[in-house]
Each structure stands twice: as C-alpha cells, then as structure tokens.
N, C-alpha and C positions, 0 to 999 in steps of 0.2 A: 250656419253661415254667420251667426251672431258675432263670432270672434273677429270677423273681417269688416263689420259694419263701420268702424271708425275710419278705415281706409277706402271704403267703397265710395263710388261716385254718388253724390247727393242727387236724389230725384224728387225732392220736395217741390210741390207746386207753389207758385207765388201769385197772389191776387194782383200784384202790380203788372203782370203780363197781360191783363185784360184792358190796359190803357189803349186809347186809340192808336198810338204809335206802333202798336204790335198787331193791329188788325190785319195788315197785309200778310204777316206770317201765318196767322190763323186761317185766312182765306186760302192761301196756298195749301196749308195742311188739310183743310177740309176737302179741297179738290183731290188731293192725293188719296184721301180716305174713300171718296166716291169712286175714284178710278179703280180701287181695289175690287169693286164689284162688277166692273166691265169685263165681258168675256175676254180671256187672255189673247186669243188669236186676233180679235179686233183691236185690242189695246196695243199689241205688238206692231200691228200694221200702221196704226196712227203714230206710234213712236218712231218707226223707221222714216215715215214721211216728214216728221218734225226734224229728225236728225239730219236728213239730207238737205233740208231747207236752211238749217242754221250752221251747217258744217264750216262754211267759209266766212262767217260773220267776223267783222273786225274785232268784236269783243272777245273772240276766242283765239285771236292771232297769237298772243303770248303763249297760251297753253299748247297750241299746235306747234309753235317753235320749240318749246321744251321737249315735246314728244318726238319731234323730228330729230332733234339733237341726240336724245337718248337712243333712238333707233339707229342712227348713223354710227354711233359709238359701239353699240352692241352688235350690229349686223352691217359691217362696212360694205358687204357685197350686195346689199339690198338697194335697188334703184329708187330714185325719187318717186316714181310712179307707184312702185310697190309699197313704199312707206305711206303714201297718201291713201292708197286703197285700204291698207291695214287700218289706218286711223279713221277712215270713214266707217268701216265696219265696227271699229271700237266705239265710235260715237253712237251708232245705231244700238249697240248692246247697252251702252250707258243709258240711252233714252228709254229703252225697254225696261230696264231695272228701276229707273227713277219713277216712271209712270206706274210701276207695280209696287212701289216701296210701301204703300199703305197696307199691303196684304198681311205683313207680319204683325201689324198692330190690331187688326180687326177680324181676320179670317180664322176659321177653326183650326184646331190642331191637325185634324185629319186632312183638311184641305191643304195645309202647308206641307204635310208629309207627302201628299200626292204631287206636289209641285217639284219634288226632288227625285232625281234618279241617280243611282250610285254605281260607279265602276270600281271594283276592287274592294267591296265591303268586307270581304274575308280578312283583309289586312288589318282591320280595326276590331272585328268581332271577337277574335280570340283574346285580345287585350281587355276588352270590356267583360268578357265571360270570366276571365281570371282576376278581375278587379285590380288590374295593374295600373300604376300611375302612368299618365301619358301626356305628352306635349304635342300639339299639332303645329307643324311648320307650314304656314299658310301665306303665300305671296298675295300682294294687293290686287284683287280683281273686284269688279262691281258687285257680284253676288256674295261677298264674303260673309255677310250677316246670316245667310241661309245655313252656314255651317253650324253656328250656334243653335239655330232652330232644329237642325237635323239631330243633334245630340240631346238638347234639352227636352224636346218633345218625346224622346224615348227614355227619359228619366235619368240622363247623365248630366249633372251640373257642370257648367264650364265657367272659366274665368279668363279675363283678358284686360288689357289696358285701354283707356279711352282718352282720345284727344279732343278737347273742346273745340267747337266750331266758331265760337265768338258770339253766337246767338243763344241765350239761355233757354228759350222755348224749344229750339231745335235740339239742343243738348238734352233737355228734359224728355222730349218725345223719343229721341234715339235711345236714351238710357232705359226708358220704360219698355220700349219695343224689344231691346236686346235682353232684358231680364224678365220678359212676360211669362216664360215657361220655366223659370229658374235660373240659377247661375248668379254670378256677380261680376261687375266691372269695376276696375280700380282707376283712381286718378293716376296720371303719369308720375306725380311726385311720391306715390306710395312705394315705388322702386321695385326692382327685381326680387328682392328678398320677400316681399309680400306675395308675389306670384309663386315663389318656391314654397312658401308656407301653405298656400292654398292647394298646390299640387300634392304636397305631403298629406293634406287633410282629405284628399280624395277628389278634388276638382280636376277635370281635364283643363288644360291650358291652351289657349289659342295664341300663338306667337307669330306676329307678322315681322319678317326679318329684314325688310328691304328699304326702310327709310334711311336717309343720310343725315346723321346727327353731328357731322363735322369731324375733323381729323383728330381732335383731342382724345376722344374715347374710342376711336375706331382703328381698324387695320385696313390698309389698302389691299384689297383682295380681288383676284380675278373674277369677273362675271362676264360670260360670253367673250367678246373680243376686247373688252376694256377692263379697267380696275375700278372698284367701288369702295368708298368708305363704309365699312361694315362693322357693326357692334360685335365683339367677340364674346358673347355672353351665353349662347345656347349650350355650349359644352358645360359651362359651370352650372347652369340651371339643371341640366340633365343629371349631372353628377350628384348635386346636393339634394335633388328631389327623388332620385332613384327611378326616374321616368324613362319611358321609351319615346323616341321621337318619330312621329308618323307624318310624312309629307303629304299634303292634300292640296289639290287645285280646284277652285270653284269657278265654273264657267256657266254661260247661258247658251243653251241650244235653241237657236231661233226657229228651227224646223219643228222640233218637238214642243217648243214653247215651255220648256222646263229648265230648272237649274240642274246642272250635272256636276257631281262631285267625283273627282278622280283620286282615289285613295291608294297611295303607293305603299310598298312594304316598309315596316319600321327600319330605321337606319341601324345597321349592324356595326359592332365594334366601335360604338360612339358613346361617350367621348374618348379621345386618346389623352395622352399626357402633353400633347403639343397644341397650344391654343390656336396658333396660326393654321395648323393643319385642320383642326376642327372647324374653323371659320371658312376655310376653303371648301371643305366637304359640304358645309351647309349651303354655300353658294352654288356648288355643283348640283345639289338637290333642287335648288330653286331654278336652275337652268333647265333641268329635266321637266319640271312642272310647267314652266312658262312655254317650253317648246311644244307642249301638247296643243296649245292654242294661243299663239302670241297676240292675236287680236283681242283677247280678253283682258290683257294686263293693263294696269294703270300707267301707261307711258307718260302721261301728263304730270306725274309727280316729279319733284326735283330729286330724282334718284341718284344722279351723278353730279350733284352740286360741288362736291369737293374735288379739286384738281390736285393730283399728286405733285408735291414739290412746289406748290403755289399757295399763297394766302388769299388769292382772289377767287371767289366762287365762280363756277362755270356760267351760271345764270341767276 
C-alpha cells in the first residue's frame, strides 16, 4: 500500500481538535461509541422512535423535498402517500444505521462479520478464489461502509474515493473507521487513474456511480423514468484495469437487525466499444439493485440536479 500513500486520504490526528470549539463533536462521537454496545434490537427500536418523531421537522423540509422530487421523476406512478411512506421507512433505516455507526470503530472483527448476511455470495467467491481484479458497483445506501468491512475482515483490501464532510474530526474518524481492517481511501483529486492503478495492484475497488457531477463531464442517461447526468467512466476503468464489475446492493434488514448484501452476477460483455451504451448498462444495473429495496436508497441526495437542455439546476 506504500505506493499509494501520497494519494491516500490523510488520517493524521491534530491536537488543535481538542480545543473547546470541538467538544460538541467529541461528545456526539462518544455517544455514538457508547451506542455501539447497546443491544441491537433495543437500539433499533429507539432509532425508529426517533425517526418517527423527527420525520416532519422543518429542518428536514428541504431534504424531504429533494427526495420527493427524485421519487416523482423516477417513479411517476407512485402516489404522494406511497412516496411519504417510503421516505418514512428510509428515515427509520437511516436512524438505525446512524445509532449503530460506532460499531465499525470499536466492535470486534467477528462481531462485525456476524452483523452481515449475504445473498449471492457465490457471485463474488469465484472471483476472489481466482485472484481476479474486480470493481464493485455500489449505489448509495446507508450501510455502504459495511461492504468494505465485509471484504477487509476477510483479508481482501479495498479502495475507494472519499468526499470530505467539512468537519476534520468527522473526516478523520470516518477514514480511520474505513481503513481499520485494511484497504485505502483516496482524496477525490487523486483521480480515476489512481483507482485504476490500485485495482491493477490487487485492490478491490468500490465505485459509487450515482452522484451528479454536472453536465460537463457527464452523459444524460436513462435511469428509471427519467434521465440523469452520469459519469461515463466505469467502462474505461474496467478496460484499463482488466477487472470484472460486480453489482452489489447494501441494505438493512430491520427484522433480522442485520446488514444484508445482495451480490449480483458480474456484468457480462462489459465494456463494449460504445461509451454511451456502457453508461446505459451501468444505470440499468443500478436500477436492478435499487429495485430490490427502494426504501434503502439515499433519495435525499441531489441525484438529478442537472436538467437536460438547461443551465439551471433542478434544486
């Protein structure tokens, strides 16, 4: 991993973070760590109660509006009541994962492995057994960090990009958590080439395909009933790294009280020679994954900010 240290996200601790202005962050962090030891069934019940109580707070109005817009565009046949019910369940899952976020920082490897159940594990096992390069196509859901835990606790180093939150303590804690059992995370400005080099060196890559980075570098590509500004890079990454692309969806099963990974078969005949077709195929795979459990997806992200034929963002 030393060859990638210069591009890796810095996780150096700073004594300046101990200043009084940061005490609130440390207090919240300490509470999250304590909650990691609360029995999961009880913690999940508390999380649902909190989620139901704050669901319609004015402070969340903007995020609810973004989610509602995304759902209307993707699923025009969904009623307002169905959208609200979906987002309330989404909020409950978010709360359950937030209250359990400290687990990956302090709980044992065996404990974390037991927190995950897998559907379709055979679709990745043969790739691992043959030491083949692979890229995970992973849409944004709340338990996404558990995917890195799944691989790294089994001895398979992973790499991915990291987006700063704006709070250096939170960034430090998240980076430490995500690399606790191995792997490396890169700054966004390290670029796709760094990810490709890491995959060639034997790292599995976690690629989240669904953020909207604007029209300049994107293709307007169908997603459900709408079109989305989509980066057309997965085909290039796959070709240059010689990797197989394995679509995976990470959800939280509130009845089992466990994270559930749905591992789909590796994409066949990918990439092609047509960048637009490859980008469409990627979004089609994303659709299949999201359709497994739409209430798990991060609909509050500005996924559809770019409007085709307009310079004005949607929200």
